[in-house]
C-alpha positions as CSV (number, residue, x, y, z in Angstrom):
1,M,-160.0,36.8,53.4
2,T,-162.0,38.5,50.8
3,T,-162.1,39.0,47.1
4,S,-159.3,41.6,47.3
5,H,-157.0,38.9,48.7
6,L,-158.0,36.5,46.0
7,S,-157.4,39.2,43.4
8,A,-154.0,39.8,44.7
9,L,-153.2,36.1,44.7
10,K,-154.5,35.8,41.1
11,S,-152.2,38.7,40.1
12,R,-149.2,37.2,41.7
13,H,-150.0,33.8,40.1
14,A,-150.2,35.5,36.7
15,D,-146.9,37.3,37.3
16,L,-145.2,34.1,38.2
17,D,-146.7,32.4,35.1
18,E,-145.1,35.2,33.0
19,K,-141.8,34.9,34.7
20,I,-141.8,31.1,34.1
21,A,-142.6,31.6,30.4
22,N,-139.8,34.1,30.1
23,E,-137.3,31.8,31.7
24,E,-138.3,28.9,29.5
25,R,-137.8,31.0,26.4
26,R,-134.2,31.8,27.3
27,P,-131.6,29.9,25.3
28,C,-130.3,28.2,28.4
29,P,-133.1,28.2,31.1
30,D,-132.0,28.1,34.8
31,A,-133.5,24.9,36.1
32,A,-133.2,26.0,39.7
33,A,-134.9,29.3,39.0
34,L,-137.7,27.5,37.2
35,A,-138.2,25.0,40.0
36,S,-138.4,27.9,42.5
37,L,-140.9,29.8,40.4
38,K,-143.0,26.8,39.9
39,K,-143.1,26.0,43.6
40,Q,-144.1,29.6,44.4
41,K,-146.8,29.4,41.8
42,L,-148.1,26.1,43.2
43,K,-148.2,27.5,46.7
44,I,-150.3,30.5,45.5
45,K,-152.6,28.2,43.6
46,E,-153.2,26.0,46.7
47,E,-153.9,29.1,48.7
48,M,-156.4,30.4,46.1
49,L,-158.2,27.0,46.2
50,A,-158.3,27.0,50.0
51,I,-160.1,30.4,50.1
52,A,-162.3,30.0,47.1
């Protein structure tokens, strides 16, 4: 796994971060959606740490 894979993971991580921020700004955030997004973000972060 090379830098291109790491770059793709960083991009997905940033995208999830933006989705989480957007959901948290809603008047009534969906707790289940937030939990799911945060789990996905954590998995990506763990994968980035494993290959870095």
